[in-house]
C-alpha positions in Angstrom: 23.5 44.8 -5.9 21.2 47.8 -5.3 18.2 48.1 -3.0 15.6 47.5 -5.6 17.2 44.2 -6.7 17.5 43.0 -3.1 13.9 43.9 -2.6 12.8 41.9 -5.7 14.8 38.9 -4.6 13.3 39.0 -1.2 9.8 39.3 -2.6 10.5 36.4 -5.0 11.7 34.3 -2.0 8.6 35.2 0.0 6.3 34.3 -2.9 8.0 31.0 -3.5 7.7 30.2 0.2 4.0 31.2 0.2 3.0 29.0 -2.8 5.3 26.0 -2.1 3.4 22.7 -2.1 5.8 21.1 0.4 5.0 23.6 3.2 4.1 22.6 6.7 0.7 22.4 8.2 -0.7 26.0 8.5 -1.8 27.4 11.8 -5.3 26.1 12.4 -7.6 27.3 15.2 -8.0 24.4 17.8 -11.7 24.4 17.1 -11.1 23.4 13.5 -8.0 21.2 14.0 -9.9 17.9 13.9 -11.6 18.8 10.6 -8.4 19.9 9.0 -6.6 16.7 10.0 -9.4 14.5 8.9 -9.3 16.1 5.5 -5.6 16.3 4.8 -3.9 13.7 7.0 -5.8 10.7 5.5 -3.8 10.9 2.2 -0.5 10.5 4.1 -1.9 7.6 6.1 -3.1 5.8 3.0 0.4 6.0 1.4 2.0 4.4 4.5 -0.6 1.7 5.0 0.4 0.1 1.7 3.9 -0.3 2.9 2.8 -1.8 6.2 0.6 -4.4 4.5 3.5 -5.5 2.3 5.4 -6.9 5.3 2.3 -8.7 6.5 1.7 -10.3 3.1 5.4 -11.2 2.9 5.3 -12.9 6.3 2.1 -14.8 5.3 3.7 -15.9 2.0 6.9 -17.1 3.8 4.8 -19.0 6.3 2.8 -20.7 3.6 6.0 -21.7 1.8 7.5 -23.1 5.0 4.4 -25.1 5.7 4.5 -26.5 2.1 8.1 -27.5 2.5 7.3 -29.2 5.8 4.4 -31.1 4.3 6.6 -32.2 1.4 9.6 -33.3 3.5 7.6 -35.2 6.1 4.8 -36.5 3.8 2.1 -35.0 6.0 -1.5 -34.8 4.7 -3.7 -31.9 6.0 -7.4 -32.2 5.4 -6.7 -35.0 2.9 -4.4 -32.7 0.9 -0.7 -33.4 0.5 2.1 -31.5 -1.3 1.6 -33.3 -4.6 -2.1 -32.2 -4.7 -1.0 -28.6 -4.1 1.6 -28.8 -7.0 -1.0 -30.4 -9.2 -3.5 -27.5 -8.6 -0.8 -24.9 -9.2 0.2 -26.5 -12.5 -3.4 -27.1 -13.7 -4.5 -25.0 -16.7 -7.7 -23.1 -16.2 -10.1 -22.4 -19.0 -11.3 -18.8 -19.1 -14.7 -19.7 -20.5 -15.4 -22.0 -17.6 -14.6 -19.2 -15.2 -16.9 -16.8 -17.0 -19.8 -19.4 -16.8 -19.2 -19.9 -13.1 -19.3 -16.2 -12.4 -22.5 -15.8 -14.5 -24.2 -18.6 -12.4 -23.3 -16.8 -9.2 
């Protein structure tokens, strides 16, 4: 390998490093640090917030299921609604035209 080939490889490596999308945060003057982070860090926060809300929704779903099973096993009625009424509402067929009419009236 001669000097010119080594120099070309080094330049290629430097160019790839310069234009790499996965690079780290560039050096930003402290005066402009808040602006930079408000522009570019929000995308990363949005991606992680979806993952965090999944666990909250999962816990709420499990809690609702446990309450339903408790209502069914002990025949408890809450606000004049028991487990059979919940099952009936879940199995109920809904007409799409009726829903459209209700939305138009709102």
